[in-house]
C-alpha positions in Angstrom: 102.3 369.5 302.1 101.1 367.3 299.2 104.6 367.1 297.8 105.9 365.7 301.1 103.6 362.6 301.0 106.1 360.4 299.3 108.7 361.2 302.0 106.1 360.7 304.8 105.2 357.3 303.3 108.8 356.3 302.8 110.0 357.2 306.3 107.1 355.7 308.1 106.9 352.5 306.1 110.7 351.9 306.3 110.7 352.4 310.0 107.8 350.0 310.3 109.6 347.4 308.2 113.0 347.8 310.0 111.4 347.8 313.4 109.4 344.7 312.7 112.4 342.9 311.4 114.3 343.9 314.5 111.6 342.6 316.8 111.2 339.4 314.8 115.0 338.7 315.3 114.6 339.4 319.0 111.9 336.8 319.2 113.7 334.3 317.1 117.0 334.7 319.1 115.4 334.5 322.5 113.0 331.6 321.7 115.0 329.4 319.2 115.9 326.9 321.9 112.6 327.0 323.7 109.9 326.5 321.1 109.1 326.2 317.4 109.8 329.7 315.9 108.1 329.1 312.5 105.4 331.5 313.7 107.8 334.4 313.0 107.8 333.6 309.2 104.7 335.8 308.8 106.5 338.7 310.3 109.5 338.2 308.0 107.2 338.0 305.0 105.5 341.2 306.0 108.7 343.2 306.0 109.5 342.7 302.3 106.3 344.2 300.7 106.3 347.0 303.2 110.0 347.9 302.3 109.2 347.6 298.6 106.3 350.1 298.9 108.4 352.4 300.9 111.3 352.4 298.3 108.8 352.9 295.5 107.3 355.9 297.3 110.7 357.5 297.8 111.2 357.5 294.0 108.3 359.8 293.5 110.1 362.5 295.5 113.1 362.4 293.2 113.1 364.8 290.2 114.6 362.0 288.1 113.7 358.6 289.8 115.7 356.5 287.3 118.8 358.5 288.2 118.6 357.5 291.9 121.7 355.3 291.5 123.8 358.4 290.9 123.2 359.5 294.5 125.4 356.6 295.6 128.5 358.4 294.2 128.6 360.7 297.3 128.3 358.1 300.0 131.3 359.4 301.9 129.8 362.9 302.3 126.1 362.6 301.8 123.4 361.3 304.2 121.1 360.9 301.2 123.6 358.5 299.5 123.8 356.5 302.7 120.1 356.4 303.1 119.7 355.0 299.5 122.5 352.5 300.0 121.4 351.2 303.4 117.7 351.1 302.5 118.3 349.2 299.3 120.8 346.9 301.0 118.2 346.2 303.8 115.7 345.1 301.1 118.3 342.8 299.5 119.3 341.3 302.8 115.7 340.8 303.8 115.2 338.8 300.5 118.2 336.6 301.3 117.1 336.1 304.9 113.6 335.1 303.9 114.9 332.7 301.3 117.1 331.0 303.9 114.2 330.7 306.3 112.1 329.0 303.7 115.0 326.6 303.1 115.2 325.9 306.9 118.6 327.5 307.3 119.9 329.3 310.3 119.6 333.1 309.8 120.9 334.4 313.1 124.1 336.0 311.8 122.6 337.4 308.5 119.5 338.4 310.4 121.3 340.6 312.9 123.6 342.0 310.2 120.3 343.0 308.4 119.2 344.7 311.6 122.4 346.7 311.7 122.0 347.8 308.1 118.3 348.7 308.9 119.3 350.8 311.8 121.9 352.5 309.7 119.2 353.3 307.2 117.1 355.0 309.9 120.0 357.0 311.2 120.8 358.1 307.6 117.2 359.1 307.2 117.4 361.3 310.3 120.8 362.6 309.3 119.4 364.1 306.1 117.0 366.2 308.1 119.4 366.9 311.0 121.8 368.5 308.6 119.2 370.6 306.8 118.7 374.4 306.9 115.5 374.0 308.9 116.1 374.4 312.6 113.1 372.3 313.6 114.7 369.4 311.8 118.3 370.1 312.5 118.0 368.8 316.1 118.7 365.7 318.0 114.9 365.3 318.2 114.9 364.0 314.6 117.1 361.1 315.6 115.1 360.5 318.8 111.8 360.5 316.9 112.9 358.3 313.9 114.6 355.7 316.1 111.7 355.8 318.6 109.1 355.3 315.9 111.1 352.3 314.6 111.0 350.6 318.0 107.3 351.4 318.7 106.3 350.3 315.2 108.4 347.2 315.4 106.9 346.2 318.7 103.3 346.6 317.6 104.0 345.2 314.1 105.4 342.0 315.4 102.6 341.7 318.0 99.9 342.1 315.3 101.6 339.4 313.2 102.3 336.9 315.9 99.5 337.3 318.6 97.1 334.8 317.1 99.6 331.8 316.7 101.1 332.6 320.1 97.7 332.5 321.8 97.0 329.2 320.1 100.3 327.7 321.2 99.8 329.1 324.8 103.6 329.3 325.2 104.5 331.3 328.3 108.1 332.0 327.1 106.9 333.6 323.9 104.2 335.7 325.6 106.9 336.8 328.1 109.1 338.0 325.2 106.2 339.8 323.7 105.6 341.6 327.0 109.3 342.6 327.1 109.0 344.0 323.6 105.9 345.9 324.6 107.8 347.5 327.5 110.6 348.4 325.2 108.1 350.3 323.0 106.7 352.1 326.1 110.3 353.2 327.0 110.8 354.5 323.4 107.6 356.5 323.7 108.6 358.0 327.1 112.1 359.0 325.9 110.5 360.8 322.9 108.0 362.5 325.2 110.6 363.6 327.7 112.7 365.2 325.0 109.8 367.3 323.6 110.0 370.2 326.1 113.8 370.3 325.6 113.2 370.4 321.8 110.5 373.1 321.9 112.5 375.3 324.4 115.5 375.1 322.1 113.5 376.2 319.1 112.0 379.1 321.1 115.4 380.4 322.0 116.9 379.9 318.6 117.1 381.9 315.3 114.0 383.4 313.7 113.1 380.3 311.7 113.4 378.2 314.9 111.1 380.6 316.8 108.6 380.4 313.9 108.6 376.6 314.2 108.1 376.8 318.0 105.2 379.2 317.4 103.6 376.8 314.9 103.9 374.0 317.4 102.2 376.0 320.1 99.5 377.5 318.0 98.5 376.1 314.6 99.8 372.6 315.2 99.3 372.4 319.0 96.2 370.2 318.8 97.6 367.9 316.1 100.8 367.5 318.2 98.7 366.7 321.2 96.6 364.2 319.2 99.8 362.6 318.0 100.9 361.9 321.6 97.5 361.0 322.9 97.0 358.3 320.2 100.5 356.9 320.5 100.5 356.7 324.3 97.0 355.3 324.2 98.0 352.6 321.8 101.2 351.7 323.6 99.4 351.6 327.0 96.5 349.5 325.6 99.0 347.0 324.3 100.9 346.7 327.6 97.7 346.5 329.6 96.2 343.8 327.6 99.3 341.7 327.1 99.9 341.8 330.9 96.4 340.9 331.9 96.1 338.2 329.2 92.3 338.4 329.4 89.5 339.7 327.2 89.8 340.2 323.4 93.5 340.3 323.3 93.9 339.9 319.5 91.4 342.7 318.8 93.1 344.9 321.4 96.5 344.4 319.8 95.1 345.4 316.4 93.4 348.4 317.9 96.7 349.4 319.7 98.6 349.2 316.4 96.0 351.3 314.6 96.1 354.0 317.3 99.9 354.1 317.2 100.1 354.2 313.4 97.6 357.0 313.1 99.3 358.9 316.0 102.7 358.6 314.3 101.3 359.6 310.9 99.9 362.8 312.5 103.3 363.3 314.2 105.1 363.0 310.9 102.8 365.4 309.2 103.5 367.9 312.0 107.2 367.3 311.6 107.1 368.3 307.9 104.7 371.2 308.4 106.7 372.9 311.1 110.1 372.8 309.2 110.9 376.5 308.5 114.0 377.3 306.4 116.5 379.9 307.6 116.8 381.0 304.0 113.9 383.0 302.6 113.0 382.8 298.9 
């Protein structure tokens, strides 16, 4: 499992960065004619370092990190090549976008183009695993999980980075958008949860390696899997509950919700890697 940590770090942090950028763009687009949107700059700034750390982590998994550029030669046939291209391009576009924001320029078009590139990076990430020789990964569940995590992370990420200034401004329109984003994260969690029985049933009725993965999910990793969902649901529900009531220690509650979801998704990703059994022995 230790050798998988660079990939765990890369996938989770890239999904956090891309999801946060997406939700920042949602807030900027909806609110640009209703209020001062400079409060979103903090969210944009956050995306860059997180992406940089994610990309750096990914290099540790490569046998020859400095030769990563050679993977781009197979972009027409390789999901890995696409992942490297779109992830790197996302970082470059983030830098351009952030520069334009600091200069006071409009970023709507380049911002949404960056979102498209980011989503392409997440799809490419999932594509690598979905075309592997491990049945537990070669399933629609990988796309559902990776895209779902991106949305959930993005919602909680932008909430953590913007809740303080929004409460100080007391702008109803902005808080309404934050609620909308929160509900989107809850929908993403529900979709993932609904697909779990379908996923496990498919593994249980699959080839030997698939059955072994299903057995691991129902025995060795049953409790970690349950903890993953309990923490994620708890975090998402806490966020929705507090942002709807608008009472109590809202800022602290948002921070706690993010922490719960992050730990939950980390456990879920560990289970994802641990239960991937290859159909080829040796």
